[in-house]
Every structure is written in C-alpha cells, then in structure tokens.
N, C-alpha and C positions, 0 to 999 in steps of 0.2 A: 087895266091889269088888276088881278085879284091881289089884295094886300093881306090876305089871311096867311098866317104862318102854317106851313105844312110839315108834318112829322111822319115821313114814310121811309126814312133811310135805315131804321133799325138801330141807330145810335145817335144820341144828342149832338155829338161833335159833327157827324155827317149832316144832320139837319141844320146845324149852325152854318156849315160851309155852303149849304144849299140856299142860304138867304140872298145870294146873288144868283139869280135865275138866268138861264139861257146864256151862259158865258161865251159861247161861240157865235152867237147871232145878236139878237136884240137884248143885250144885257139889261136886267131889271133888278134894281137895288131894293131890297126889303127894309133895310135900316135907313129909311129916309129922314127919320126924326129920332131924337132921343127917346120919345115915348114908344116908338116901334121897337127899338132895341130892348127897352125894359119889358115890353109886352112879350118879346121872344123869351127872355129869361124866365118869366113867369109861366108862359104856355109850355115851355120845354119841360117843366117840372123840376128843373135843377134847383130852384129856390122858390120859397113861398111868398116872400115879399122882397121888394127891392126899392131902394131910395131912388128918387129921380136922377136921371142922367143928364149930361150936357153934351154939347157938340164934341168936346174933347174925348169923352167916353165913346162916342160913336166912331170917331176917327181911330181910336185904339182898337175897338172891336173889329172894324173893317180891316185894319192892318193885321190883326191876329188871324182873322178869317182867311185872308189871302195867303198868309204863311202856312196855315193849316191845310188849305187846298193844295198848295204846292207839295207839302209833305205827304198828304194822303195820295196824291197822284204818283209821287215817287215810290211810295210803298206799294201801291197797286201795280205799278209797272216794274217792280223789283229793281229800282234804280237807287243809287246812293242819295241820301237826303241832301237837299239844298242847304248849304251852310248858313246863308243869310236867314232863311226861313226857320232853321233850327234855333238861331240866336233869338229871333222874335218870340218863338214858342217858349223856349226855356226861360227867357226873361219874364214872360207872363206867368209861367208856372211857378216861379220863385216867389211871386207875390202871395200875400196871405189870403187864403180862401175863406169863405164863410164857415162858421162853426154851427153844425146842426144842434138843435136843443131838443130835449125831451119835455113835452108839455102834457097837461092832462088830456089833450086831444090827440097826442101822438107826436111824431117828429115834426119839427118846424125849423125852417132855415131862413133867417133874415140876412140880407146882403146889401152891400153897396154895389154899384155897377163894376167897380174895380175888383171886388171880391168875386162877383159872379163870373167875370172874365177870367180870373185866376182859376176858378173851378173848371171852366171850359178848357183852359190850357192843360190842367192836370188830367182831365178826362182824355184829352188828345194824347198825352204821353202814355196813358194806360192803353188806349186803343192801338196806337202804332207800335207798342212794344209787347202786345198781347197776342193771343191765339186767333183773333179774328182777321188779322191782316190778309191771309190767303182767301178770305171770303169777301173781300172788297171788290165790287164790280161797278162799272158805270152803266147808267140806264141805256137801253137799246134804242131809245128815241133820239134821233140825231139832233133834235132841237133842245133836248134836255141834257144837262151836265151834272145831274145829281149822282153821287156815289152812294151805294147802299151796301149793307151787309147781307149777303145771300146765304140764308140759313135753310133754303128750300132743299127738299130731298133731291139728291143728285146735282145740286147747285145749278138748277135749270132755270132759275128766275131770270127774266130778261128786262124787266121794267122796275123803275124805282117804286112805282105803285100802280095798281090796276086802275084806280079811280082817276089818277092824273094822266099817266102816259099810256099804260097798257090798253085801256079801252079805246083811246083815240087812234092808236096805231092799228089795233085789230079791226076797228070799224073802217078805217081808210083802206086796209088791205081787202076787206070784204067787199067794199064798194068797187074797188079796182077789179076784183075777180068777177063780180056781177056784170060790170060794164063790158068786160072782155069775153063773157061767156057766149056760146052760140045761141042760147035761148034769147038772150038780150039783143043779139044782133038781128034776129029774125023779126023783131017787133017793128 
C-alpha cells in the first residue's frame, strides 16, 4: 500500500481524517510511526517545522482523528454531534496551538506535535461550525471513505479526487460497458 499522504479533500481536517484509509474494508493506517505523523503535519502545510513525536503523540492523534471522523460524519448526515467525540475534540482544541512568526522569509510556524494537534482540533471547530458543512460529501467509490468539500459548480463532484478514485471507477465502468457491448460480443 502507498504510504504517501494525499491531500485531495479540500480541507486539512478532512485530509487528516483520511489518514485511515478504507474504513469499511481493509483499513489502512497511515500513522504507523511517529515519523509518519510528523510528516503529515509538515506535508499538510499547517506547520513548517515540528519536533519529533513519540508513540504517545501518535495515540493522541489517532484518538482525535477518530473523534473528528465521527463529528464530520454527524455533520454530513445532519445528526446531533456525538458527545464523547465532542469531548475529545474540545479538550484538544483547548491546548495551546503553535504561534506563527514573521521572519525575513515570510510566515513560519514551529510546533511540537501537541501544538500541531491543537491546531488540527481548532481547524475542526472552524470547519464544523462554518459555512462549508453543507458542502461535505463522502467519496462515491464504495472502497473509499474520504469526506471532501464539494465546491464544484452545482455540487456535482462524486469523487474525493480524480487521480485516486475517479479515474479508477470511470475506467472500471468503461471496461464493464465495453465487455457488455454487442460489438465486443461478436468477436
């Protein structure tokens, strides 16, 4: 399985939630080591540098991610928020986030893993209390469980990303159509 972090969901919080892939089938954990967690913080662009994490930070990140997934699902389905998940999120959001600094090269944010996680929690609060909630959709690929923000015209987007899911599903549908076409049957 590919260990590259993917950022196709339209919001860093949703990309964070997507670090557990294929939730309904062969679940695949992206945060297998503290280094992979720190790599996500950096690749997401939320922070510019992060101090090394340990196993405890990975466990905390996974616990927050699962709470956020529950809350995102509740929001997407217009259900009441799960109280336990709210408690996990709000506890993380109360922690001190990193402070961006202005440097000669522009904005720079140094963080500890705990600060980076607090930032993810705060961004979750912003997302789930903001105007994008009605735009949350789950990928149309039955094997994928990514949730994304659908900003397409007419909200017609069906896939988390064309490169990941859309092309695969469209190619499979094309092959199925070709296999069942009368021209293919006459060969």
